N, C-alpha and C positions, 0 to 999 in steps of 0.2 A: 119682499125685497124693496118694495117701494118706500119702506120706512127708512132706508139707509142709502139715499141717493148720493150723499157726499162721500160715504165710505166706499161705495162701488166705484164712483168716479175717480177717487184717489187711487184705488187699486188698479184700475185700468190705466191711469196715467203712469203709475209706477211701472206697470208691465211694458208699456210702450217705450218708456225711457230706458228700461233695461234692455229691450230689444234693439233700440237705437244704439246703445253703448256697445252691445255685443257685435253689432254690424260694424261699428266704427273701429272696434278693436280686432275684428277679423282680418286675417292676412289677405292681401290683394293677390288674387290668382291671375297670372298673366297667361293668355292663350299661348300654349306651347308652340303652335305653328306660326305665331306672329302674323296672322292673317294671310299667310302665304298659300293656305289650302282651304279657302272658304267653301269649296264644293264638297269637302270631305264630310261635312255635317248635314248635307242634303240627302234626303231619301228619295231614290228614284224608283219608278215602277219597274220591277225586274222584267216585266213582259214587254217593255218599250224598247224597240230597236234603237241602238246607240246613234246610228246615222240619222234615223228619223228624228230623234231628239235634237241632235245638233242642227239639222236643217230647220226645224221648227223654231229654234231659239236664236238662230243667227241669220235670219232672213236679210238683215242689213248688210251682211258680208257675202251675199250671193255673187258668184262669178260663174260664167259659162264653163262648165267642167264635165263634159260628157264622158270623159275617160277617168272619172273620179276613182273607181275601184282600182284601176291600174296605177294611177298617180299616187294613191295612198300606199300601195305596196312599194313603189319606187322611193317614196318619201321615207318609209320605214327603213328600206335598205340604205339610203343615204345617211340616215340617222345612225345606224349601226356601223356603217363604214367609217363615218366621221369619228365615232366614239372609239372604235377598236383599231383603226388604221391611220386615218388622216391626222387627227389631232396628236396621237402619240409621235408620229413622224415629225409634225410641226414643232412639238415640244422638244424633241431631240435636236432638231435643226436649231431651235432657239438656244438650247443649252450648249451646243458645241461650237456655234458660230458667233464670233464677236459682233457686237451691235453695229459697228461701222461697216462691217462686211455685209451684214443683212441689209442695211440701208442701201449700200452700193448695188446689191443684186436687185432690190426692188426698183431703184432708180433706173437701172439698165433696162429691165423688162418694161417698165412704164414708158421709157423713151421709145422702145421698139413699138409699143402699143399706140404711140401717138401717130403712127403712120395711118392706120385705119381711122383714127379720130379725125385726121386732116382730110382724108378722102371723103368721109361721110359728111363732114362740115361743108366741103365744096359741093357735094351732091345736093345738099339742103339749102344752098345759097346763103349760108351763114358767113357773111363776109368778115366781120370782126373776129369771130371765133376762128375762122380759117387763118387769118393773119396772126392771131395770138398763138395758135398751135404751130404755125410755121416758124415763128420766132422762138418758140420753145425748142423745137427740133434743132434749129441752128445753134442756139446757145448751149443746150445740153450736150449736143453731139461734139461741139468744138471745145468750148471752155470747160464743159462738164466731162470731157474725156469719154466719148462714146456713151454718155448718159450715166456714168458711175456717180456723178454728182448732179445736183438739180439746182443750178444757179437761177434758172428761169423763175421758179416759184419765189425765191428770195427777191427777185426783181419785179414782183407783182404780176406774174403770168402763171396762175395756178393751172393745174391739169384739168382739162375738160374731157368728158366721156361722150363719144358719139359712136354709134355702131349702125350696121346696115338694117337692123330691125327698126331703129328709129327712123332711118331714111325711108324705109317702106311705109312706116306710119305717116311720115311727112307727106307722102304722095297718096295718102288715103287708104292704104291697105289695112284692113282691120286685123286685130291681134289674133282672132280665131280662138279655138279651144285652148284652155289652160293645159299645160303639159309640163310634167316634172321629168327632167333629164337625169339619168344616172350620174351620180357624183356632182355634176354641175348644178343641179337644183332647179328652182322655179324658172319656167319659161312659158312660151306659148308657140303655136305653130309658126307664126310670122317671125318671131325672134329666133326660133330654132333655125329657120332657113337663113336668117341674117347671120347667125354664127358661122354657118358653112361658107357663106360668101366672104365674110371677113377673114376667115382662115385661109381660103383660097387666094384672096387678094394679097394678104400679108406674105404668103409663100411665093407668089409671083413677083412681088416687089423685092423680096429678099434683102430688106434693109440691114446693113451691117453684116450681111452674109449669115444672119442668124438662122434663117429657114434651111439653108443648105447644110450648115453645120449640124443643125438639129436632126436632119434626116439621117445623118451618119452616126450621130451621138445622141441616142434617146435619153441619156441622162440629163441633157439640157432641157428637154421637155419635162422630165421629172422635177428638175429644180424649179422650173417655171411654175409648175402646178403647186409645188410646196409653197413657193413664194406667194402665189395668188391666194392660197388658203391662209397663209400667215398674215396677209394684209386685210383679210376679211374678218371682222370682229363678231360676226354672227355665230351663235352657238345653239345647236338643237337643244330644246328643253328649257332655254333661258326665259321663255315667256311664262313658264309655270302655269300652264292652262291646258285642259284637255282639248281645247279648240285651236291648238297651234297651227295645224294644217290649214284651217280656214283663214286664220289671221295672216299667215305668211302668203297664202294665195291672194288674199285681198290687197295686202300692202304691195306686193309685187305688181299686181294688175294696175292699181291706181298710180303707183310711182312711174310705171312705164307710160301711162297716159300723160303725166306731167312732163316727162322727159321729151315725149314727142311734141307736146304743145309749146315748149319753151323756145 
């Protein structure tokens, strides 16, 4: 073979050229999942416990969660309830209710919700926010006809969210263990107690007589719950990851820290 080096070299070059041409002419195969399911091609050790795997690979997302087993069950219940009940009701509400009416309902309940926003702003000594929320209440309740319209936002006074959980955090109360509430979703022990206080305070103030009317007409509470879900853009499964529980838990915990600190 050593007598024919040029012949061998030429044959090799021709083979490489043909291989290159075949590759160039080969159709481009696009990954069918569009990189939406990168974990589907990974091979896991079947003997490895799923939770052990998740904890070992997501140490950066660690949150104090001693009730994790219970919380995961509630999270799964919320996922199914949202999928089978809540979202179909919201979609039906969106389908049968004109846009301007949905906006009016949202504005009205947001106006009522500005009462605990104002109280908690005052408790946290947030002077500017308290004045802005007071101005919002006055404008939207009068010019906005009990809050059906929201002229305050158009005038540069956007809605600010303050709750008693943030107030407790302002005074140094730690969040405590992470806690998933049925239907309501992510929370912690401090914020759950804050929800109870906010509900009690709103009922006691009875702004625009909403609390009293709601006690006799539960459909008002049902409408408020549907509107709250309607305004919330979060959808279970939208993160397209097996670690959604951990990510939601982490994002909630960190966002609450920022809200308390602002």
